[in-house]
Every structure is written in C-alpha cells, then in structure tokens.
C-alpha positions in Angstrom: 7.6 8.5 4.0 9.1 9.2 0.8 9.6 6.1 -1.9 13.0 8.1 -2.6 14.2 7.6 0.7 14.7 4.3 0.6 15.4 3.9 -3.0 19.1 3.5 -4.2 19.2 6.0 -7.3 22.2 4.0 -8.5 20.6 0.5 -7.9 17.3 1.0 -11.1 17.8 -1.1 -14.1 15.3 -0.5 -17.2 16.3 -4.1 -18.5 16.3 -7.0 -16.1 18.1 -9.7 -17.9 17.1 -12.2 -15.4 14.5 -15.1 -16.6 13.6 -16.7 -12.9 12.4 -16.0 -9.9 16.1 -16.3 -8.1 17.5 -14.8 -10.7 16.2 -11.7 -10.6 16.3 -11.6 -6.8 19.9 -12.3 -6.9 20.4 -9.6 -9.7 18.8 -6.5 -7.9 20.4 -7.8 -4.5 23.9 -7.3 -7.0 22.0 -3.4 -7.9 22.0 -2.6 -4.3 25.4 -4.1 -3.6 27.4 -2.4 -6.6 25.7 0.9 -5.2 27.3 0.6 -2.4 23.7 0.1 -1.1 23.9 -3.3 1.2 27.6 -5.0 2.4 29.3 -7.8 -0.1 30.2 -9.7 2.4 26.4 -10.1 3.2 25.2 -10.9 -0.2 24.9 -14.9 0.6 23.1 -14.5 3.6 20.5 -11.3 2.5 20.0 -14.0 -0.7 18.5 -16.7 1.8 16.6 -14.4 3.5 14.9 -12.6 0.4 14.4 -16.3 -0.8 13.6 -17.8 2.5 10.5 -14.6 2.4 9.7 -15.9 -0.9 9.2 -19.5 0.0 6.0 -18.3 2.3 4.2 -16.9 -0.6 4.6 -15.2 -4.4 5.7 -11.8 -3.5 4.5 -10.9 -7.1 0.9 -8.6 -6.0 -0.7 -9.2 -9.6 -1.1 -6.4 -12.5 2.7 -7.2 -13.6 3.7 -6.3 -9.8 6.3 -8.3 -7.4 7.9 -7.1 -4.6 10.7 -9.3 -3.2 11.3 -8.2 0.4 12.8 -9.1 3.6 14.7 -8.2 6.9 18.1 -8.9 8.1 20.4 -8.6 10.9 22.8 -7.6 8.6 21.5 -4.4 7.3 21.5 -1.6 9.0 19.3 0.9 6.5 15.9 0.7 4.5 17.1 0.2 0.8 15.0 -0.6 -2.2 15.2 -0.4 -5.9 13.8 -0.8 -8.9 14.5 -3.1 -12.1 11.7 -3.6 -15.5 11.9 -6.5 -17.4 10.6 -6.0 -21.1 9.3 -9.2 -21.4 7.9 -10.2 -18.4 8.8 -12.9 -15.6 6.4 -16.1 -14.3 6.9 -15.0 -10.8 4.0 -17.5 -9.5 1.5 -14.3 -9.5 -1.9 -13.9 -7.4 -3.2 -13.0 -11.2 -1.1 -15.9 -12.6 0.2 -13.0 -15.1 4.0 -12.5 -15.3 5.6 -9.3 -13.4 7.4 -7.2 -15.5 8.1 -4.0 -12.4 10.1 -5.9 -9.6 10.6 -3.5 -6.5 12.9 -5.3 -3.9 13.2 -3.9 -0.6 16.3 -4.8 2.5 15.4 -4.0 6.2 17.2 -4.4 9.0 15.5 -6.8 11.4 14.3 -4.3 14.0 12.3 -1.9 11.4 9.0 -3.2 10.9 7.4 0.2 11.3 9.1 1.5 8.5 9.5 -1.7 5.9 6.1 -1.9 6.6 5.6 2.0 5.6 7.8 0.9 2.9 5.8 -1.6 1.7 2.6 0.6 1.8 3.9 3.4 -0.3 5.7 1.4 -2.8 1.7 -0.4 -3.1 0.0 2.6 -3.6 2.5 4.2 -5.7 1.8 1.1 -8.1 -1.2 0.8 -8.0 -1.8 3.9 -10.5 -1.8 2.1 -14.3 0.2 5.6 -15.8 2.8 4.6 -13.1 3.6 1.6 -13.9 3.1 1.8 -17.5 5.3 5.0 -17.4 8.1 2.3 -15.5 7.6 -0.4 -18.5 8.4 2.2 -21.2 11.7 3.7 -18.9 14.7 3.6 -21.1 17.1 4.0 -18.1 17.8 4.5 -14.2 17.7 8.2 -14.8 14.0 7.3 -16.2 12.7 5.2 -13.4 14.2 7.7 -10.8 12.3 10.4 -12.6 9.1 9.3 -12.7 9.0 7.9 -8.7 10.2 11.3 -8.0 7.2 12.9 -9.7 5.4 10.6 -7.9 6.3 11.5 -4.6 5.1 14.2 -5.2 2.3 14.0 -6.3 1.8 11.7 -3.5 2.8 14.4 -1.3 0.1 17.0 -3.1 -3.3 14.5 -2.0 
C-alpha cells in the first residue's frame, strides 16, 4: 500500500494554524471535508470518534510526529491528510516533545486490515529523519505531496 493511495492530495497544509490538540484535529478534519474526502454532514460524529480515540492515549508517537486516527461508520473509504505546524504543538507525546508533523487518518469501521496497513505505512514513512526534516520545510501542500510521492517510490524499490 502506498501512502498516496489514501492521502487526499487536496487536504495538505504546510501552515497549521491551530495551537491545541482539539483544534489540530478539527482543522485537519476540515481539510478533508473541504477537499470532498469526507461528508460535511458527519463532521460532528467523525470528530467525536477522533477525540474518543485520543482520550484512550495520545497518538503523538514522538520525534515531532502525531497520527490522530479513528474508524467511523459514516466513512466509506480510507482518507488521510497531512498538516505541518511551524511552531510545534503540545500533543501529549510519548517523548514529551511538541509535535510538528500531523497525519490524520479516518477509516471505515470494517477496515481493520487497511487501517492498520496505513498506520504502519505512515510510521515507516515518518521514521526517516530526512523525510521529517523535508516535511517541516515544506512551503505548501504541493511540496508535501511531492515529498510523499518520492518516499513512496523509494520504499517501493526496497
């Protein structure tokens, strides 16, 4: 599975405005909704699912990365977006450091396999310091997408 298969090209932001965890999740959800990847009428429900998952334990995995995610019955396909915070945001990370790179993933309830594969793919992608550094330097969504595309190609060749 390639990251570009579930990443919504129109829902990428190199300039996250939010300052708190709930704001980040809502801003990223809005990116997906405004791009047409998720239904606007279900925003409240999807937001509840994402916040409930976050309440179980932070999705900030350290090294400046957070991967908020959830499964919702009102979603019919895997959808993801990336947003970058230039300042960093306290996301209750395992290492106590602020998060700069956010990858939001929303999946259908019956998609355990694809959902886990996508999470594994994102983790593998962001494990690379070079990728993380490049994402932090991205100036717009096109830059972000290009970085992800290049990394998809590189990982496919391994």
